[in-house]
VEXMAR-563347 format. One record per atom (N, C-alpha, C): residue number from 0; atom name; x, y, z; residue in one letter. Coordinates in steps of 0.1 Angstrom, whole numbers, always signed. Example, Ala and Ser with C-alpha at 12.3 -4.5 7.8 and 13.67 -1.06 7.14 Angstrom:
REM VEXMAR-563347
+-----+----+-------+-------+-------+----+
:   i : at :     x :     y :     z : aa :
+-----+----+-------+-------+-------+----+
:   0 :  N :  +132 :   -57 :   +78 :  a :
:   0 : CA :  +123 :   -45 :   +78 :  a :
:   0 :  C :  +132 :   -33 :   +78 :  a :
:   1 :  N :  +128 :   -22 :   +71 :  s :
:   1 : CA :  +137 :   -11 :   +71 :  s :
:   1 :  C :  +129 :    +0 :   +79 :  s :
+-----+----+-------+-------+-------+----+
***
This chain:
REM VEXMAR-563347
+-----+----+-------+-------+-------+----+
:   i : at :     x :     y :     z : aa :
+-----+----+-------+-------+-------+----+
:   0 :  N :  -395 :  +213 :   +31 :  m :
:   0 : CA :  -388 :  +200 :   +32 :  m :
:   0 :  C :  -381 :  +200 :   +46 :  m :
:   1 :  N :  -384 :  +189 :   +53 :  s :
:   1 : CA :  -378 :  +188 :   +66 :  s :
:   1 :  C :  -363 :  +185 :   +66 :  s :
:   2 :  N :  -357 :  +187 :   +77 :  t :
:   2 : CA :  -343 :  +184 :   +78 :  t :
:   2 :  C :  -340 :  +170 :   +76 :  t :
:   3 :  N :  -348 :  +161 :   +81 :  l :
:   3 : CA :  -347 :  +147 :   +79 :  l :
:   3 :  C :  -348 :  +143 :   +65 :  l :
:   4 :  N :  -357 :  +149 :   +58 :  s :
:   4 : CA :  -358 :  +146 :   +43 :  s :
:   4 :  C :  -346 :  +150 :   +36 :  s :
:   5 :  N :  -341 :  +162 :   +39 :  k :
:   5 : CA :  -329 :  +167 :   +32 :  k :
:   5 :  C :  -317 :  +158 :   +35 :  k :
:   6 :  N :  -316 :  +153 :   +47 :  a :
:   6 : CA :  -305 :  +144 :   +51 :  a :
:   6 :  C :  -306 :  +131 :   +43 :  a :
:   7 :  N :  -318 :  +125 :   +42 :  k :
:   7 : CA :  -320 :  +113 :   +34 :  k :
:   7 :  C :  -317 :  +116 :   +19 :  k :
:   8 :  N :  -321 :  +127 :   +14 :  g :
:   8 : CA :  -318 :  +131 :    +0 :  g :
:   8 :  C :  -303 :  +132 :    -2 :  g :
:   9 :  N :  -296 :  +138 :    +8 :  f :
:   9 : CA :  -281 :  +140 :    +6 :  f :
:   9 :  C :  -274 :  +127 :    +5 :  f :
:  10 :  N :  -279 :  +117 :   +12 :  k :
:  10 : CA :  -272 :  +103 :   +11 :  k :
:  10 :  C :  -273 :   +98 :    -3 :  k :
:  11 :  N :  -284 :  +101 :   -10 :  k :
:  11 : CA :  -286 :   +96 :   -24 :  k :
:  11 :  C :  -280 :  +106 :   -35 :  k :
:  12 :  N :  -273 :  +117 :   -30 :  s :
:  12 : CA :  -268 :  +126 :   -40 :  s :
:  12 :  C :  -254 :  +123 :   -44 :  s :
:  13 :  N :  -248 :  +129 :   -54 :  k :
:  13 : CA :  -234 :  +127 :   -58 :  k :
:  13 :  C :  -225 :  +131 :   -47 :  k :
:  14 :  N :  -228 :  +142 :   -40 :  t :
:  14 : CA :  -219 :  +147 :   -29 :  t :
:  14 :  C :  -219 :  +137 :   -18 :  t :
:  15 :  N :  -231 :  +132 :   -14 :  g :
:  15 : CA :  -232 :  +122 :    -4 :  g :
:  15 :  C :  -225 :  +109 :    -7 :  g :
:  16 :  N :  -225 :  +105 :   -20 :  t :
:  16 : CA :  -219 :   +93 :   -24 :  t :
:  16 :  C :  -203 :   +95 :   -24 :  t :
:  17 :  N :  -199 :  +106 :   -28 :  y :
:  17 : CA :  -184 :  +109 :   -27 :  y :
:  17 :  C :  -180 :  +109 :   -13 :  y :
:  18 :  N :  -188 :  +115 :    -4 :  l :
:  18 : CA :  -184 :  +115 :   +10 :  l :
:  18 :  C :  -184 :  +100 :   +16 :  l :
:  19 :  N :  -193 :   +92 :   +12 :  s :
:  19 : CA :  -193 :   +78 :   +16 :  s :
:  19 :  C :  -181 :   +71 :   +11 :  s :
:  20 :  N :  -177 :   +73 :    -2 :  i :
:  20 : CA :  -165 :   +67 :    -7 :  i :
:  20 :  C :  -153 :   +71 :    +1 :  i :
:  21 :  N :  -152 :   +84 :    +4 :  g :
:  21 : CA :  -141 :   +89 :   +12 :  g :
:  21 :  C :  -140 :   +83 :   +26 :  g :
:  22 :  N :  -151 :   +82 :   +33 :  t :
:  22 : CA :  -151 :   +76 :   +46 :  t :
:  22 :  C :  -148 :   +61 :   +46 :  t :
:  23 :  N :  -153 :   +54 :   +35 :  t :
:  23 : CA :  -150 :   +40 :   +34 :  t :
:  23 :  C :  -135 :   +38 :   +31 :  t :
:  24 :  N :  -130 :   +46 :   +22 :  a :
:  24 : CA :  -115 :   +45 :   +19 :  a :
:  24 :  C :  -107 :   +48 :   +32 :  a :
:  25 :  N :  -112 :   +58 :   +40 :  f :
:  25 : CA :  -105 :   +61 :   +52 :  f :
:  25 :  C :  -105 :   +49 :   +62 :  f :
:  26 :  N :  -115 :   +41 :   +62 :  g :
:  26 : CA :  -116 :   +29 :   +70 :  g :
:  26 :  C :  -106 :   +19 :   +65 :  g :
:  27 :  N :  -102 :   +19 :   +53 :  a :
:  27 : CA :   -91 :   +10 :   +48 :  a :
:  27 :  C :   -78 :   +12 :   +55 :  a :
:  28 :  N :   -75 :   +24 :   +59 :  l :
:  28 : CA :   -63 :   +27 :   +66 :  l :
:  28 :  C :   -62 :   +19 :   +79 :  l :
:  29 :  N :   -73 :   +18 :   +86 :  s :
:  29 : CA :   -74 :   +10 :   +98 :  s :
:  29 :  C :   -71 :    -5 :   +95 :  s :
:  30 :  N :   -77 :   -10 :   +84 :  v :
:  30 : CA :   -75 :   -24 :   +80 :  v :
:  30 :  C :   -61 :   -27 :   +77 :  v :
:  31 :  N :   -54 :   -17 :   +70 :  i :
:  31 : CA :   -40 :   -19 :   +66 :  i :
:  31 :  C :   -32 :   -20 :   +78 :  i :
:  32 :  N :   -35 :   -11 :   +88 :  k :
:  32 : CA :   -27 :   -11 :  +101 :  k :
:  32 :  C :   -29 :   -24 :  +108 :  k :
:  33 :  N :   -41 :   -29 :  +108 :  q :
:  33 : CA :   -44 :   -42 :  +115 :  q :
:  33 :  C :   -37 :   -53 :  +108 :  q :
:  34 :  N :   -36 :   -53 :   +95 :  a :
:  34 : CA :   -30 :   -64 :   +87 :  a :
:  34 :  C :   -15 :   -64 :   +90 :  a :
:  35 :  N :    -9 :   -52 :   +90 :  k :
:  35 : CA :    +6 :   -51 :   +93 :  k :
:  35 :  C :    +9 :   -56 :  +107 :  k :
:  36 :  N :    +1 :   -52 :  +117 :  k :
:  36 : CA :    +3 :   -57 :  +131 :  k :
:  36 :  C :    +1 :   -72 :  +131 :  k :
:  37 :  N :    -9 :   -78 :  +125 :  a :
:  37 : CA :   -11 :   -92 :  +125 :  a :
:  37 :  C :    +1 :  -100 :  +119 :  a :
:  38 :  N :    +6 :   -94 :  +108 :  r :
:  38 : CA :   +18 :  -100 :  +101 :  r :
:  38 :  C :   +30 :  -100 :  +110 :  r :
:  39 :  N :   +32 :   -89 :  +117 :  s :
:  39 : CA :   +44 :   -88 :  +125 :  s :
:  39 :  C :   +43 :   -97 :  +137 :  s :
:  40 :  N :   +31 :  -100 :  +142 :  e :
:  40 : CA :   +29 :  -109 :  +154 :  e :
:  40 :  C :   +26 :  -123 :  +150 :  e :
:  41 :  N :   +26 :  -126 :  +137 :  n :
:  41 : CA :   +22 :  -139 :  +131 :  n :
:  41 :  C :    +9 :  -144 :  +137 :  n :
:  42 :  N :    -1 :  -135 :  +137 :  d :
:  42 : CA :   -14 :  -138 :  +142 :  d :
:  42 :  C :   -24 :  -141 :  +130 :  d :
:  43 :  N :   -25 :  -153 :  +128 :  t :
:  43 : CA :   -33 :  -158 :  +116 :  t :
:  43 :  C :   -48 :  -153 :  +117 :  t :
:  44 :  N :   -53 :  -154 :  +129 :  l :
:  44 : CA :   -68 :  -151 :  +130 :  l :
:  44 :  C :   -70 :  -136 :  +128 :  l :
:  45 :  N :   -61 :  -127 :  +132 :  r :
:  45 : CA :   -63 :  -113 :  +130 :  r :
:  45 :  C :   -60 :  -110 :  +115 :  r :
:  46 :  N :   -51 :  -117 :  +109 :  l :
:  46 : CA :   -48 :  -115 :   +95 :  l :
:  46 :  C :   -61 :  -119 :   +86 :  l :
:  47 :  N :   -67 :  -130 :   +90 :  i :
:  47 : CA :   -80 :  -134 :   +83 :  i :
:  47 :  C :   -90 :  -123 :   +85 :  i :
:  48 :  N :   -91 :  -118 :   +97 :  d :
:  48 : CA :  -101 :  -107 :  +100 :  d :
:  48 :  C :   -98 :   -95 :   +91 :  d :
:  49 :  N :   -85 :   -92 :   +90 :  a :
:  49 : CA :   -82 :   -80 :   +82 :  a :
:  49 :  C :   -85 :   -83 :   +67 :  a :
:  50 :  N :   -83 :   -95 :   +63 :  a :
:  50 : CA :   -86 :   -98 :   +49 :  a :
:  50 :  C :  -101 :   -98 :   +46 :  a :
:  51 :  N :  -109 :  -103 :   +55 :  v :
:  51 : CA :  -124 :  -102 :   +54 :  v :
:  51 :  C :  -128 :   -87 :   +54 :  v :
:  52 :  N :  -123 :   -79 :   +63 :  s :
:  52 : CA :  -126 :   -65 :   +64 :  s :
:  52 :  C :  -122 :   -58 :   +51 :  s :
:  53 :  N :  -111 :   -61 :   +45 :  a :
:  53 : CA :  -107 :   -55 :   +33 :  a :
:  53 :  C :  -116 :   -59 :   +21 :  a :
:  54 :  N :  -121 :   -71 :   +21 :  a :
:  54 : CA :  -130 :   -76 :   +11 :  a :
:  54 :  C :  -143 :   -68 :   +13 :  a :
:  55 :  N :  -148 :   -66 :   +25 :  a :
:  55 : CA :  -160 :   -58 :   +27 :  a :
:  55 :  C :  -158 :   -43 :   +22 :  a :
:  56 :  N :  -146 :   -38 :   +24 :  i :
:  56 : CA :  -144 :   -24 :   +20 :  i :
:  56 :  C :  -144 :   -23 :    +5 :  i :
:  57 :  N :  -138 :   -33 :    -2 :  v :
:  57 : CA :  -137 :   -33 :   -16 :  v :
:  57 :  C :  -151 :   -34 :   -22 :  v :
:  58 :  N :  -159 :   -43 :   -16 :  t :
:  58 : CA :  -173 :   -45 :   -20 :  t :
:  58 :  C :  -181 :   -32 :   -18 :  t :
:  59 :  N :  -179 :   -26 :    -7 :  g :
:  59 : CA :  -186 :   -13 :    -4 :  g :
:  59 :  C :  -183 :    -2 :   -14 :  g :
:  60 :  N :  -170 :    -1 :   -17 :  l :
:  60 : CA :  -165 :    +9 :   -27 :  l :
:  60 :  C :  -171 :    +6 :   -40 :  l :
:  61 :  N :  -172 :    -7 :   -44 :  a :
:  61 : CA :  -178 :   -11 :   -57 :  a :
:  61 :  C :  -192 :    -7 :   -58 :  a :
:  62 :  N :  -200 :    -9 :   -47 :  l :
:  62 : CA :  -214 :    -5 :   -46 :  l :
:  62 :  C :  -216 :   +10 :   -47 :  l :
:  63 :  N :  -207 :   +17 :   -40 :  l :
:  63 : CA :  -208 :   +32 :   -41 :  l :
:  63 :  C :  -204 :   +37 :   -55 :  l :
:  64 :  N :  -194 :   +31 :   -61 :  y :
:  64 : CA :  -191 :   +35 :   -75 :  y :
:  64 :  C :  -202 :   +32 :   -84 :  y :
:  65 :  N :  -209 :   +21 :   -83 :  r :
:  65 : CA :  -221 :   +18 :   -91 :  r :
:  65 :  C :  -232 :   +28 :   -89 :  r :
:  66 :  N :  -234 :   +32 :   -76 :  e :
:  66 : CA :  -244 :   +42 :   -73 :  e :
:  66 :  C :  -240 :   +55 :   -80 :  e :
:  67 :  N :  -228 :   +59 :   -79 :  l :
:  67 : CA :  -223 :   +71 :   -85 :  l :
:  67 :  C :  -225 :   +71 :  -100 :  l :
:  68 :  N :  -222 :   +60 :  -107 :  k :
:  68 : CA :  -225 :   +59 :  -121 :  k :
:  68 :  C :  -240 :   +60 :  -124 :  k :
:  69 :  N :  -248 :   +54 :  -116 :  r :
:  69 : CA :  -262 :   +54 :  -118 :  r :
:  69 :  C :  -268 :   +69 :  -116 :  r :
:  70 :  N :  -262 :   +76 :  -107 :  l :
:  70 : CA :  -267 :   +90 :  -106 :  l :
:  70 :  C :  -264 :   +98 :  -118 :  l :
:  71 :  N :  -252 :   +96 :  -124 :  g :
:  71 : CA :  -248 :  +103 :  -136 :  g :
:  71 :  C :  -249 :  +118 :  -134 :  g :
:  72 :  N :  -253 :  +125 :  -144 :  d :
:  72 : CA :  -254 :  +140 :  -144 :  d :
:  72 :  C :  -267 :  +145 :  -140 :  d :
:  73 :  N :  -277 :  +137 :  -137 :  d :
:  73 : CA :  -290 :  +141 :  -134 :  d :
:  73 :  C :  -292 :  +143 :  -119 :  d :
:  74 :  N :  -282 :  +147 :  -111 :  d :
:  74 : CA :  -283 :  +150 :   -97 :  d :
:  74 :  C :  -289 :  +163 :   -95 :  d :
:  75 :  N :  -301 :  +164 :   -89 :  v :
:  75 : CA :  -309 :  +176 :   -87 :  v :
:  75 :  C :  -305 :  +183 :   -74 :  v :
:  76 :  N :  -298 :  +176 :   -65 :  l :
:  76 : CA :  -295 :  +182 :   -52 :  l :
:  76 :  C :  -283 :  +192 :   -53 :  l :
:  77 :  N :  -275 :  +190 :   -63 :  l :
:  77 : CA :  -263 :  +199 :   -64 :  l :
:  77 :  C :  -267 :  +212 :   -71 :  l :
:  78 :  N :  -277 :  +213 :   -79 :  g :
:  78 : CA :  -280 :  +225 :   -86 :  g :
:  78 :  C :  -290 :  +233 :   -80 :  g :
+-----+----+-------+-------+-------+----+
***
């Protein structure tokens, strides 16, 4: 199995999905910081941008959670 095939398989594994959830959640910290700064400066446009980004993060996390549930216990890459 080539390295590229292993990397593509990792993305579809439970471990890869957990890693994706972690990095997506880490991105939420940046959005929170952006929203706080926008509020303190009364910048409506940046606040809207932060809200849209937050919605994208929530959607991404929901999709990753669904993928994690779909994988269930039949993940062959961990064993």
